[in-house]
Backbone bond lengths (Angstrom), bond angles and torsions (degrees), N, CA, C in turn:
res aa  C-N    CA-C-N  psi(-1)  N-CA   C-N-CA  omega(-1)  CA-C   N-CA-C  phi
1 M - - - 1.517 - - 1.549 107.92 -
2 A 1.296 117.89 135.40 1.461 123.25 177.79 1.418 110.06 -72.89
3 A 1.391 109.72 142.27 1.400 118.44 175.54 1.434 113.30 -134.26
4 K 1.347 120.53 141.70 1.407 122.15 177.98 1.589 115.00 -121.92
5 K 1.272 122.99 150.21 1.481 123.43 -173.31 1.539 108.61 -81.85
6 A 1.356 112.07 142.58 1.512 117.61 176.76 1.520 102.24 -148.84
7 K 1.274 114.81 109.87 1.497 122.35 171.61 1.573 107.81 63.27
8 G 1.442 113.38 30.89 1.490 115.95 175.59 1.441 114.18 86.94
9 K 1.330 117.37 4.34 1.482 122.09 179.44 1.573 108.85 -120.35
10 A 1.340 116.48 134.88 1.452 120.96 175.63 1.489 108.32 -65.91
11 V 1.341 115.51 132.85 1.493 117.40 179.36 1.671 104.76 -111.00
12 K 1.297 113.35 128.87 1.401 109.76 -179.80 1.683 107.89 -91.83
13 L 1.357 107.86 128.02 1.452 115.08 -176.79 1.461 109.82 -74.80
14 W 1.384 118.91 143.49 1.461 121.50 170.22 1.442 118.55 -71.41
15 T 1.253 117.31 140.64 1.492 123.73 -179.49 1.437 106.61 -89.47
16 K 1.384 114.61 164.31 1.452 118.82 171.64 1.610 115.88 -57.68
17 G 1.373 109.96 -35.26 1.438 117.57 -178.11 1.542 108.63 -71.40
18 E 1.313 120.56 -43.18 1.403 126.84 -176.81 1.583 107.33 -60.70
19 L 1.306 114.14 -49.94 1.436 127.10 -178.49 1.558 105.41 -58.56
20 S 1.233 124.75 -48.37 1.392 133.25 178.94 1.535 109.08 -55.47
21 K 1.329 115.50 -54.58 1.422 123.83 175.43 1.490 114.67 -57.18
22 L 1.244 118.44 -45.85 1.460 126.74 177.94 1.492 109.20 -58.11
23 K 1.378 119.98 -52.65 1.350 127.10 -179.99 1.486 114.47 -57.96
24 K 1.354 116.10 -40.26 1.442 123.11 178.82 1.512 116.35 -76.71
25 E 1.389 114.71 -38.30 1.448 118.55 -176.38 1.634 117.60 -99.35
26 Y 1.313 117.74 -20.28 1.315 119.01 -173.23 1.562 114.63 -64.19
27 P 1.461 122.81 -34.41 1.365 122.47 -178.29 1.551 114.47 -64.99
28 K 1.414 113.63 -28.52 1.611 116.47 -172.41 1.558 111.25 -122.55
29 T 1.393 115.85 15.89 1.464 115.94 -176.63 1.505 110.10 -131.17
30 D 1.321 112.97 144.96 1.369 121.88 179.90 1.597 113.34 -57.09
31 T 1.247 117.89 125.96 1.515 118.58 -168.52 1.497 113.73 -60.90
32 K 1.255 114.89 -37.03 1.531 123.34 -174.38 1.646 103.83 -73.14
33 A 1.213 113.86 -44.21 1.499 118.04 171.87 1.509 116.40 -54.27
34 L 1.402 111.35 -43.54 1.460 122.43 -178.10 1.631 111.46 -63.90
35 A 1.312 103.05 -48.11 1.603 114.44 178.16 1.503 110.56 -53.36
36 K 1.318 113.89 -46.81 1.499 121.47 -175.48 1.655 106.72 -64.95
37 K 1.332 111.60 -45.58 1.524 113.20 176.40 1.425 117.14 -59.42
38 L 1.399 116.38 -37.50 1.472 120.63 -179.17 1.514 112.57 -84.57
39 G 1.329 120.71 -12.70 1.367 123.44 -179.88 1.474 113.50 76.20
40 R 1.395 114.49 37.31 1.452 127.38 -176.44 1.461 108.69 -126.00
41 T 1.387 112.31 167.86 1.494 117.00 -178.40 1.525 100.99 -86.71
42 L 1.417 110.61 161.50 1.424 113.08 175.66 1.589 115.95 -62.89
43 E 1.468 114.09 -29.19 1.498 114.35 177.42 1.446 114.39 -72.44
44 A 1.397 114.81 -30.51 1.501 120.99 179.08 1.478 110.41 -67.15
45 V 1.328 119.19 -40.26 1.531 120.21 174.66 1.448 114.08 -71.37
46 R 1.328 121.16 -34.91 1.330 122.00 177.50 1.585 115.79 -69.52
47 F 1.350 109.42 -36.65 1.475 115.98 177.44 1.435 110.01 -68.19
48 Q 1.345 117.64 -43.50 1.483 118.68 -179.26 1.541 114.75 -68.12
49 A 1.324 113.69 -34.42 1.439 115.74 173.94 1.436 116.15 -67.37
50 K 1.360 115.59 -35.74 1.525 120.16 174.06 1.517 110.51 -62.85
51 K 1.307 114.21 -43.48 1.423 126.25 179.10 1.494 112.10 -55.79
52 L 1.266 113.26 -44.88 1.503 122.09 176.11 1.587 115.90 -85.11
53 R 1.312 112.70 1.70 1.452 122.88 177.73 1.625 113.68 58.91
54 L 1.381 110.08 35.68 1.470 117.40 179.27 1.491 112.65 -84.51
55 K 1.345 116.25 136.83 1.408 117.77 -178.00 1.668 108.93 -123.20
56 K 1.298 108.74 158.39 1.535 109.44 176.10 1.581 107.20 -79.70
57 T 1.352 111.55 149.66 1.466 115.58 -176.82 1.517 109.89 -69.17
58 K 1.369 114.18 161.86 1.449 115.07 177.73 1.496 113.71 -68.68
59 S 1.397 114.63 -35.73 1.528 117.54 -179.89 1.630 106.15 -66.15
60 Y 1.294 117.36 -37.79 1.415 116.89 177.21 1.491 116.53 -58.77
61 M 1.304 113.84 -47.37 1.427 123.12 -175.73 1.557 108.16 -69.58
62 Q 1.391 118.47 -33.24 1.454 121.09 173.29 1.482 108.81 -63.05
63 S 1.242 117.14 -43.01 1.515 122.45 -174.75 1.496 107.46 -63.34
64 L 1.313 121.02 -36.84 1.417 126.82 178.62 1.561 108.80 -63.38
65 Y 1.377 110.86 -46.96 1.468 115.81 -173.32 1.547 109.73 -67.87
66 K 1.387 115.78 -37.69 1.414 117.39 176.82 1.466 115.46 -64.29
67 A 1.394 117.61 -38.35 1.521 123.45 174.77 1.481 109.97 -62.99
68 A 1.254 120.11 -45.56 1.449 125.16 179.85 1.598 111.73 -60.07
69 R 1.393 116.66 -42.37 1.458 118.19 175.17 1.441 113.34 -67.34
70 K 1.324 119.38 -36.45 1.463 121.43 174.30 1.537 115.07 -58.65
71 T 1.441 109.06 -42.92 1.459 111.82 177.20 1.493 118.34 -69.36
72 A 1.356 112.56 -36.01 1.526 122.85 176.33 1.514 106.44 -60.94
73 A 1.456 119.11 -47.04 1.374 122.94 -173.15 1.557 110.12 -64.18
74 R 1.284 118.18 -30.33 1.612 121.30 -177.68 1.485 110.17 -78.26
75 K 1.385 121.12 -24.80 1.485 120.50 -172.88 1.537 106.22 -89.47
76 P 1.325 115.46 126.30 1.389 121.31 176.50 1.573 114.42 -63.10
77 S 1.297 113.32 142.59 1.579 114.46 -178.63 1.541 111.85 -71.70
78 K 1.130 117.67 144.31 1.546 125.15 179.14 1.498 110.80 -102.57
79 K 1.295 118.38 27.68 1.460 117.14 178.80 1.542 110.37 -81.83
80 K 1.360 114.41 137.92 1.429 119.94 -176.61 1.531 109.94 -85.65
81 A 1.239 118.66 143.37 1.512 122.00 174.42 1.507 106.63 -69.23
82 R 1.397 113.75 139.84 1.415 120.95 179.01 1.620 106.56 -78.86
83 K 1.277 118.39 142.68 1.467 122.80 170.74 1.462 109.49 -95.91
84 G 1.391 116.58 140.91 1.424 128.31 170.30 1.430 118.04 47.06
């Protein structure tokens, strides 16, 4: 894989296959999981997705919201009762 230098660090260039996989999977896949699958950092995947103007699908975002609500509903509240 080709690499170019940027600020003293080697930058791994994106292959056509990686870009294709990113375009196909980014909208409906957890970014952290996709980064691991591609062998890239989370920041690299986010940057490339933004560069390509990729967005998460509405249904994917709703599923995250539902999962967060379920988790929040299971956790007991730690509010203290007020005295007097």
